[in-house]
VOPAGU-2260 file (C-alpha; in pm, 1 decimal, decimal comma):
REM VOPAGU-2260
SITE   aa  ch    i         X         Y         Z
SITE  MET   A    0   -1907,4   -1281,0   -5968,9
SITE  PRO   A    1   -2109,7   -1019,7   -6144,0
SITE  THR   A    2   -2028,2    -639,4   -6011,8
SITE  HIS   A    3   -2365,3    -551,8   -5835,3
SITE  ARG   A    4   -2292,4    -867,9   -5658,5
SITE  ARG   A    5   -1968,3    -776,1   -5581,7
SITE  CYS   A    6   -2086,1    -433,5   -5479,3
SITE  LEU   A    7   -2342,0    -565,2   -5238,8
SITE  TRP   A    8   -2101,4    -830,3   -5087,2
SITE  PHE   A    9   -1861,6    -500,8   -5003,3
SITE  THR   A   10   -2163,4    -330,4   -4835,6
SITE  SER   A   11   -2258,9    -565,2   -4663,1
SITE  ILE   A   12   -1883,2    -662,7   -4507,7
SITE  PHE   A   13   -1858,6    -296,2   -4482,7
SITE  LEU   A   14   -2198,1    -265,4   -4274,4
SITE  ALA   A   15   -2158,6    -540,9   -4075,7
SITE  VAL   A   16   -1744,7    -379,8   -3953,0
SITE  SER   A   17   -1904,6     -48,8   -3873,9
SITE  SER   A   18   -2197,6    -195,4   -3667,5
SITE  ALA   A   19   -1918,8    -330,2   -3479,6
SITE  LEU   A   20   -1690,9     -89,1   -3426,4
SITE  VAL   A   21   -1999,8     117,2   -3325,6
SITE  GLY   A   22   -2046,9    -103,5   -3044,4
SITE  GLU   A   23   -1719,5    -133,8   -2950,7
SITE  ILE   A   24   -1701,2     281,5   -2897,5
SITE  ALA   A   25   -2032,0     241,0   -2666,6
SITE  ALA   A   26   -1950,0     -21,5   -2475,2
SITE  THR   A   27   -1607,7     177,7   -2421,7
SITE  SER   A   28   -1714,7     480,9   -2303,9
SITE  GLN   A   29   -1955,9     294,6   -2075,1
SITE  ASN   A   30   -1717,0      87,6   -1925,5
SITE  SER   A   31   -1477,5     456,9   -1899,1
SITE  PRO   A   32   -1412,0     530,9   -1506,5
SITE  CYS   A   33   -1581,8     825,1   -1563,1
SITE  PRO   A   34   -1903,0     747,2   -1769,6
SITE  ASN   A   35   -2019,2    1093,6   -1722,6
SITE  GLY   A   36   -1823,6    1385,2   -1655,6
SITE  ALA   A   37   -2012,3    1621,5   -1480,1
SITE  ASP   A   38   -2035,1    1320,0   -1157,3
SITE  CYS   A   39   -1654,0    1298,4   -1246,7
SITE  MET   A   40   -1564,6    1661,3   -1175,3
SITE  ALA   A   41   -1751,0    1644,4    -872,9
SITE  LEU   A   42   -1532,1    1302,4    -682,7
SITE  VAL   A   43   -1184,4    1412,8    -801,2
SITE  ALA   A   44   -1299,5    1756,1    -627,2
SITE  LEU   A   45   -1403,5    1543,2    -343,6
SITE  TYR   A   46   -1084,8    1344,1    -354,2
SITE  LYS   A   47    -861,7    1635,2    -329,6
SITE  SER   A   48   -1020,2    1835,1     -82,0
SITE  LEU   A   49   -1122,3    1571,5     163,0
SITE  THR   A   50    -825,1    1352,0     415,5
SITE  PHE   A   51    -912,0    1101,5     680,7
SITE  ALA   A   52    -843,0    1336,4     999,2
SITE  GLY   A   53    -489,8    1226,0    1166,2
SITE  SER   A   54    -386,9    1024,0     841,0
SITE  GLY   A   55    -373,5    1250,0     601,1
SITE  LYS   A   56    -472,2     994,0     345,2
SITE  ARG   A   57    -717,7    1082,5     110,0
SITE  LEU   A   58   -1018,9     828,6     -29,2
SITE  PRO   A   59    -953,6     535,6    -156,0
SITE  TRP   A   60   -1050,2     630,3    -499,5
SITE  PRO   A   61    -809,5     581,9    -799,6
SITE  VAL   A   62    -724,6     954,2    -846,9
SITE  THR   A   63    -376,7    1035,7    -956,4
SITE  GLU   A   64    -189,6    1356,0    -779,7
SITE  SER   A   65    -283,0    1566,8   -1076,4
SITE  GLY   A   66    -631,3    1467,1   -1065,1
SITE  ASN   A   67    -690,0    1245,4   -1306,4
SITE  VAL   A   68    -857,6     938,8   -1335,6
SITE  GLY   A   69    -669,6     691,4   -1463,1
SITE  PRO   A   70    -791,4     485,2   -1810,0
SITE  LEU   A   71    -806,3     145,4   -1658,0
SITE  ALA   A   72    -934,6     234,2   -1351,9
SITE  PRO   A   73   -1242,1      44,9   -1255,3
SITE  THR   A   74   -1589,1     305,9   -1318,0
SITE  TYR   A   75   -1642,2     517,5   -1038,4
SITE  CYS   A   76   -1940,3     325,3    -981,4
SITE  GLU   A   77   -1715,6      46,4    -853,5
SITE  TRP   A   78   -1561,1     298,1    -578,9
SITE  GLU   A   79   -1602,6     250,5    -227,3
SITE  TYR   A   80   -1894,7     493,5     -66,7
SITE  ILE   A   81   -2044,6     532,2    -414,3
SITE  GLN   A   82   -2337,9     384,6    -563,1
SITE  CYS   A   83   -2454,4     482,0    -858,1
SITE  ASP   A   84   -2840,3     465,3   -1032,7
SITE  GLU   A   85   -2973,2     129,5   -1240,1
SITE  GLN   A   86   -2754,7     263,3   -1536,9
SITE  ASN   A   87   -2462,2     273,1   -1376,0
SITE  VAL   A   88   -2354,8     619,9   -1514,0
SITE  ARG   A   89   -2484,9     881,0   -1241,8
SITE  VAL   A   90   -2397,2     889,7    -862,1
SITE  ALA   A   91   -2717,3     807,7    -692,0
SITE  THR   A   92   -2582,2     756,2    -323,0
SITE  LEU   A   93   -2238,5     918,6    -164,5
SITE  ASN   A   94   -2191,8     723,8     136,5
SITE  LEU   A   95   -1904,3     900,6     345,0
SITE  LYS   A   96   -2074,7     925,2     694,9
SITE  ASN   A   97   -1832,3     829,1    1022,6
SITE  LEU   A   98   -1526,7     805,1     839,3
SITE  GLN   A   99   -1384,8    1108,6    1031,1
SITE  LEU   A  100   -1258,9    1335,7     705,2
SITE  GLN   A  101   -1146,3    1669,4     725,1
SITE  GLY   A  102   -1120,4    1950,7     518,6
SITE  GLU   A  103   -1426,9    2136,2     299,4
SITE  LEU   A  104   -1725,6    2076,7      93,5
SITE  PRO   A  105   -1581,3    2173,4    -270,0
SITE  ASN   A  106   -1833,6    2408,3    -496,7
SITE  GLU   A  107   -1810,0    2086,4    -725,6
SITE  ILE   A  108   -2034,9    1917,6    -496,4
SITE  GLY   A  109   -2309,8    2095,2    -683,0
SITE  LEU   A  110   -2211,4    1873,6    -960,7
SITE  PHE   A  111   -2386,5    1551,3    -883,7
SITE  GLY   A  112   -2716,2    1672,8   -1059,1
SITE  HIS   A  113   -2877,2    1309,0   -1035,5
SITE  ALA   A  114   -2755,3    1247,1    -659,0
SITE  LYS   A  115   -3069,3    1163,9    -437,6
SITE  GLU   A  116   -2913,2    1043,5    -117,8
SITE  ILE   A  117   -2558,5    1260,0      60,7
SITE  TYR   A  118   -2497,1    1108,0     383,5
SITE  LEU   A  119   -2143,4    1357,1     529,9
SITE  TYR   A  120   -2239,4    1322,3     915,3
SITE  ALA   A  121   -2021,1    1234,2    1185,2
SITE  ASN   A  122   -1690,3    1397,8    1004,2
SITE  GLU   A  123   -1453,3    1674,1    1042,0
SITE  VAL   A  124   -1566,8    1821,8     743,5
SITE  SER   A  125   -1563,4    2237,1     755,2
SITE  GLY   A  126   -1589,7    2551,3     610,8
SITE  ALA   A  127   -1895,1    2656,2     460,2
SITE  ILE   A  128   -2179,8    2460,5     282,5
SITE  PRO   A  129   -2147,4    2512,0    -111,4
SITE  SER   A  130   -2469,4    2715,4    -294,1
SITE  SER   A  131   -2442,2    2499,7    -532,6
SITE  ILE   A  132   -2564,3    2221,0    -330,6
SITE  GLY   A  133   -2905,8    2411,4    -449,8
SITE  ASN   A  134   -2861,8    2245,2    -752,8
SITE  LEU   A  135   -2908,2    1885,6    -634,0
SITE  THR   A  136   -3298,2    1871,2    -710,1
SITE  TYR   A  137   -3303,0    1504,5    -727,1
SITE  LEU   A  138   -3216,7    1474,0    -382,4
SITE  THR   A  139   -3413,0    1329,6     -98,7
SITE  ASP   A  140   -3154,6    1273,3     186,8
SITE  LEU   A  141   -2909,9    1499,5     293,1
SITE  GLU   A  142   -2723,5    1431,7     603,6
SITE  LEU   A  143   -2433,2    1698,0     729,2
SITE  ASP   A  144   -2493,0    1698,3    1097,8
SITE  MET   A  145   -2174,2    1633,6    1354,2
SITE  ASN   A  146   -1945,4    1799,5    1121,1
SITE  LEU   A  147   -1737,3    2153,2    1131,9
SITE  PHE   A  148   -1949,3    2323,0     880,6
SITE  GLY   A  149   -1937,7    2713,8     993,4
SITE  GLY   A  150   -2113,9    3045,5     819,5
SITE  SER   A  151   -2519,0    2982,3     738,1
SITE  LEU   A  152   -2723,0    2800,0     588,9
SITE  PRO   A  153   -2720,1    2875,1     228,4
SITE  GLU   A  154   -3061,4    2988,5      65,2
SITE  SER   A  155   -3014,1    2746,8    -212,6
SITE  LEU   A  156   -3127,5    2456,3       7,3
SITE  GLY   A  157   -3476,7    2566,8     -70,1
SITE  ALA   A  158   -3427,9    2456,5    -435,0
SITE  LEU   A  159   -3394,0    2090,2    -322,2
SITE  LYS   A  160   -3774,9    1987,5    -423,7
SITE  ASN   A  161   -3763,6    1644,2    -343,2
SITE  LEU   A  162   -3576,9    1665,9     -14,9
SITE  THR   A  163   -3745,9    1456,4     285,0
SITE  TYR   A  164   -3481,1    1447,8     483,7
SITE  LEU   A  165   -3206,2    1710,4     586,1
SITE  SER   A  166   -3005,0    1728,0     880,3
SITE  PHE   A  167   -2738,7    1979,3    1015,8
SITE  GLY   A  168   -2727,7    1966,8    1333,6
SITE  TYR   A  169   -2381,9    1993,8    1562,6
SITE  ASN   A  170   -2226,1    2196,1    1353,1
SITE  LYS   A  171   -2112,0    2575,6    1410,0
SITE  LEU   A  172   -2359,7    2717,2    1165,2
SITE  THR   A  173   -2488,5    3059,9    1229,7
SITE  GLY   A  174   -2779,9    3297,2    1106,1
SITE  PRO   A  175   -3085,6    3197,8    1068,2
SITE  ILE   A  176   -3238,1    2918,7     861,0
SITE  PRO   A  177   -3324,6    3050,1     549,5
SITE  LYS   A  178   -3642,1    3094,7     443,9
SITE  SER   A  179   -3679,4    2908,9     144,7
SITE  LEU   A  180   -3670,1    2606,1     377,6
SITE  GLY   A  181   -4022,0    2655,5     436,5
SITE  ARG   A  182   -4139,0    2651,1     108,1
SITE  LEU   A  183   -4022,9    2280,4      69,2
SITE  SER   A  184   -4326,8    2066,5      32,7
SITE  LYS   A  185   -4236,2    1679,8     113,6
């Protein structure tokens, strides 16, 4: 075989193998238990901070005591109480309503950058509502009623420009309703 044909043959084989490897790496990261690092950090923080009242058990997610998600765990888009976006990458809905959860909402709740709906009503979640919740600018529904939240509503709620439904009644909140909520237009 002439040298230039052999060189072309090796180049074609190299390109085919390289393309297959890149496809394999992309598929692996897409099928990772944590396709988005920020959402994963927020879920791990929720896992560590909330337990079922009475039993002390944690949410049924594949998180270890050290706060790691096992590499063989299903993607968090398949975890109970979570729905992801159409691309199965970002958390779109966190549905933790009426589970009798107790603990405090972690500051990492603000890492769910593409979440549209968060349902936490009818639990026993206490402490302050983190101001980081104002980072969730895609949020349309936020239901925090019938919990034990205390303190005042964070001014950052006014940053939730897509919010169409907000409920926070039947908590232990104090102080005035933030003026920033009056600037919401939806």
